[in-house]
N, C-alpha and C positions, 0 to 999 in steps of 0.2 A: 523873296520866295524862300520857304522853308526847304530843306534838302529833300525831304520826302515828296513835297508837292513838285519840286523841280523834276524829280525822277518820274513821277506820274505823268507830268506833262510831255516829257520826251517820249515816254512809251506810247501815249496816245497819238503823238506826231508820227511815230514809226508806223503804228497801225494805219494811219491815214495814208501813208505813202506806199502801202501795199506789202508789208512784211508780216502782216498778221496771218492768222489761219491755223488750221490743224497741222501739226508736225507730220512730215512725211519722211520716208526712209531715204538715206543718202544714195542708196542704189536702187535703180529701177531696171531690172534685167530685161524687161520688155520694151524698154524705151525705143522709140523710132528715131533713127539717124536723122539729123536735120538736113536741110538743103545743102548742096555741095558748096555754096558760096558762104555759108555760115562759118564763122571762125570756131575752131574747136577749143583752143586755148583762149580763155577770156579774162585772164588777170596775169599781172606779174607774179613772179614767185615771191613767197614769204619764207625767210629764214627763220627757223624755230629751234629752240633748245640748244643754244650756244654751248659748246662742250669741247673738250680737249681732242677727242678722236672720233667725234661723230657731229652730224649736223642734219636737221630736218629741213626738207623743202617741200612747201605746199602751194598748190595753185589751183585755180577754178577752171572747169571745163563746162561745155554747153551740151554735152551728149555723152552716152556711154563711151568710156575711154579707159586706156591702160597707159598711165603716165610713166615718164622716164626722165632721168638727168644724165647728161654727158658732162663728166667732171675730170679735170686734170690740173697739173701744176703749171702748165705752159699756157700763156694767154691766147695762143692760137688754137688750143685744144687738140694739138697734133698727138698728145699722149692720153687723150680722154678715154675713160672707160664708161660704159653704158650701165646705169643702175636703174632697175625698174621698181615701181611701187609694189608694195606687199612683201611678203616673206618668202621662205624657201619652197613652200609646197605649191602655192599658187600665186599669181599676181593678183593685185586688188582692183578689180574692174569696177569702175563708179561713174555715175552720171553727172556728179557735181564737183566733187573735190578729189584731188590727186595728192597723195602724200608719199614722198620718196625720202628714205632715210639713208644717208651716206654714212658708212662706217669704216673702221680701220684707217682713219686719217691720222696725219702727223700733227703733234702739238704746235702751236704758234706758227702755222703754215699757211700761206695764202694759196687758195684754189680758185680756178675759174670754171665756169659752168654755164650750160644753156639747159632749157626745159623743152621737152617734147611730149607728144601723146599720139597713140594709135587709136583711131576711131574704130570702134568695135560693133560688128553685128553679132547679137546673141539671140538665137531662137530657141535655145535649150542646150543640154549638156553635150550633145552631139552635133549641134548647128551653131558654130561660131567662126568668125573669120575677121580679119583686119581689112577694113574698108579703105582706109588711106592713113597717112601719117602726117602729122604737122609739128613742125619745130619752130620755136621762137629763135630767130637768128641772133638776138641780142646776147652778148656774152656778159655775164655777171661775175662777181667775185665775192669771196669772203675769207676771213682769217680765223683760224680755230683758237681756242683758248689754251692756256698753259703757262707754266712758271716764267716763261721768257716772253710772253705776249705783252702787248702795250696795256698798262693798267689805267683804263679810261672807260667809264660807264656813264649813261644818262638813265634817268627814271622819269617816266610819265605815269599818271594815274587819273582815275575817276573821269574818263573821257565821255563815258555815257552817250556815245553815238552823236556827239556834238561837233560838227564838221569844222567850225571856225577855230576853236581851241586845238583841235586835232591837226588842222592845217598849220597853225603857228607852232605847235610842237614839232611837227616833222621838219619845218623849215629850219628851226633852230638846231634840231638834231643833225641835219644835213650840214649845217655850218660848223658844228662842233666836231663832227666825224669820230664818234666814239668807237670803241672796240665792239660794244654791245649795248642793247637798251633793255631795261627792266620795265615791263608794263605791270604796274603794281596794282592791278585789280580794277574792277568795275568798268571794263571796257564796253560792257553791255548793259542793258536795262533788264528786260525779261524777254528772252528769245525762244520762240516756239518752233522755228524752222531753220533748217540749214541755209536757206536763202538769206534769212536775216543775218545769221552769222557771217556768211560770205561777204555780205555788204559791209560788215564791220571790219573784218581782218584782211580780205583778199581784194575787195572792190571798193574801197572807201571813196566817198565823193570829194576828193581833194586832187590838186593837180599832180602831186607826186604820188600816184598811185603804186609806184615801185618802191615805196618808202623803206620796205624791209628786204629788198632784193639783194642789197650788198652789205647791209648792217644787220647782224643777227639779233634776235629778240628772245628774251626770257620772259616767262609769265608767272606771276604770283596772283592767283584768282582772288577776286573780291566777292562779297556776298552776293552781289547781283549776277555774278558769272556762273552760278549754279541754279538760277531761277529760270523756269521755263523748260519745256520738253527737250528742246534741242540743247539747251545749256546743261542739262543732266548728262549729256553725252558729248561734252565739249571736245573730247578726244577725236571726234570725227573731223573736226576742222583744226584743232590744235593738238598735235600728237603728244602722247605720253613720253616721258624720258626713256631712254634706253634701259631695258631690264639689267644690262650688265653693270649699270651705274650703281646698283643697290642690291643687297642680299634679298633672297626669296621672301623673308619676313615682310620686306618693304615694298614689293612689287606693286602694290596698289597705291603707293605714294608717288604717283607719276608726275606731280606738279612740284615736289620738293627738288631743291638743287643745291649742290656743294661744289663750287667751281673755283679753281685757282686761275686768276688772270694777272699775270705779272706778280707784283707784290701785294695784291689784294685777294683774300679769300671771300667769296660771296656766298651766303647762305640764303636760300629762298624757302619761305614757309607759307602755308595756307591757313589763314585764320577762319575760314569757312564762314558760316552764317553769322548775321549780326542779332539773330534771335535764337532763343533756346530750342532744342529738339522738342521739348514739351509744349511749346506754344501751339495752341489749337489751330492756328492758321496753317501749319505745316502738316496736320493730320498724321503725325507720327511717321512722316516719310523722309526725314532728314536724320543723319547720324553724325553730327559735327562733334559731339562730345568724344566718343571713342576715336574718331579721326585725329583729334588733336592729341590725345594720349599717345597714339601710334606715332605721330610726328615727333614727339618727345623722345622716344626710343631711337628713331632714325637720326635725330639731331645729336643726341649723346655719342652715337658712333661716328656720324659725319664729322664732327668736330675733332675727332681723334685721327683722322686720316692724315698721314704725314704731309702731303702737300697743303692741307688746310691748317694744320697745326703749326707749321713752319712759316706761314705767311706773316709779315710785318703788320699787315692790317686785316681786320676782320669786320666785314659789314654785313648786316642782316637786312632782309626785306620782307615785309608782310603787309597786307592791306589795312587791317584794323589796328589802330595804335595799341601799344602795350603799356601806355601810362598816360594819365591826364591829370593836370593839376587842379582842375575844377571839381570840387566834390559833387556838383549837380549833374555830372556826366555819368550816364548809366554804364556800369562796368560789365554788363552782359551776363551776369550770374543771378539775376533776380527770378527765382522760380515761383510758379511754373510758367508764367506768361509774360515776363519781362516788365511788368507794370509795377511801379512804386511812386507815390506822390513825391518823394524827395528827389527824383530824377526828372530832367526835362524832356526826356524821350522814352518810348516804350520799345526801344531796340538798343543794342550795345553801341555806345559812342567810343568806348575802348574795351579791350579784351582782358579782364583780370585773370580768367582761367588760363589763357595762353600765356600771360605774363608769369603766373605761378609755375607753369610747366616748363617754360622755355628759357626765361631770362636767367635763372641761376646757372644754367648750362653755358649760356652766351657770356655771362659775366666771368665765370671761372675760365672761359677760354680766351679772355681778353677783348671781347667785342668793343669796338669804340663807338659805333654808331648803328641805330636801327632806323631805317627809312620806311615810313608808313604812309597812309592815305586816309580815305573814308570820311573824314569830317568836312571836306570841301573848303578848307581854310588853312593856308600855310602857317606852320608854327615851328618854333625850335625850342626844345627842352634841354637845357645844359645838363650836363652830368652832375651828380651830387655824390656825397660820401657814401649814401646808402644805394644809389643807382649810378654805378660807375660808367654807364653808356649814355650818350646823348641820343635823343630822338628827334627826327626831322619828319613833320607831317606835310605832305604835298598839298597844293591847293586844288580846287575843283575846277569844273568847267565854266563856272559863272564868270562873265566878262565885266566885272566891276559894278553890277547892279543885280537887284532881284526884282521879281514881279514884272508886270507889264501894264501899259496903259495908265490909268489912274493910280493903280497900286505899284507902279514902278518907283523903286527907291535906289538911290545911288549907294553903292557899297564898294568903295575903292579896295577894301581889305579882302574882297573876293576876286580872286584872279587865278588862272591856270599856271602851272610851274613846269619847268624842266630842271630837275635836280641832277647836277653834273658832278661827278667825282673822278679825280685824276691824281695820280701819284707823280709829284715833281720833286726831284731830289730825294729827301728822306722824309717827306711829308705827304699826307693825303689832304688835298684841297678839295673841299666841297663848295660849289657855287650854286646859288639859287637864282634862276632865271625867271623873271616876271614876264609872262607872255602877254600881259595887258599893256604894260608900258614899254616892253622891249628892253628893259634895263636889268642890271643885276640887282636883285633884292638884298642878298646877304652872301657873305662868304665865311667859311670856317676852316680851320686847319687842325689836323690831327697828327700827332706823333706816332711812331711805332708802338705797338703794344709791348708791355713789359714782360 
């Protein structure tokens, strides 16, 4: 099955299971409180936006609520502080998703926390009250980033709401116990509702639904993660990064990250759509071009930050590859509508524009490896004299075959991956875990940058 056919089929399956429909607002101020016996908190927490001095905590609720987190450095939470959702002026009352941002944290420090929510009656600006309070008694934990944190990460990508590869990835990550996980795009297909997004990130149909309660996640969006009305406002379920992490010029770049984790500096970039803004299918409603140029300005400055520049290892992450050795692969700059008979697809299989904007900066900064996704097939591109960085392309969700029924074909080269990176001694070791066979597919070693 071709990549596009696979995505269409999974989108239809999602619609058949009830996640289709017109997008509705995340907050319904007139929502009726459910029956007393219905749980208010209906998911485990998800740790988002791993950072040195902050952490995002997101969880799902069943009714209008005001969420909070109790957080402290002692396992019994005897020193815990209560942090509510929302900002300084008002809290963020919501009927589906609660987002709490923990700030002023210490670098490379372990914290313990539990989540809770107040069930809210809201009849108007002068008619509101707390009906009851529910607390998840499970105590979770996380460790912040920083120069003295453990340099150990994992990468998953192109999960496309496919539960079996997601289940296998989560099990492998639990076994490896990294400091953080980078979800490198295309977590979704085309999501029109908050319910659909909640099903992907907060209530996945796997045994370990608390997969991100103790291990923080970072997110580099893929092209599918901006498609659909709900995905156009992904921040309602996956919060933007802290404004303090970037100057005012870059406040809208809430998905980029530059984080020091032990001896590794991690750079997150958003390659955006795999089609041009001028493609008629998008009706002039996408602005990926200016977005990528703005990211280049951010990247130039981010790479100069002392904690990033001084790291012995520099690893970048983005969804669409920045290089392809096959001349038939569409480079994503075929104006105006992505079509040219010399290429095998009418969408970008790699991103030449992003490569031209970003890779000179990454090369100058000593980047050793760029980890990408999108093509649904694992590949390693060794560095060359002209391209000093290696590229690793993660595998897709296909489990060793394509098609179905009479059209089913065995494709053992199609398998999902967990890409693991860890600093041991003075080397960065990257291991490719094949989730189809359960074995190690490849290993690579990188020395410190010069």
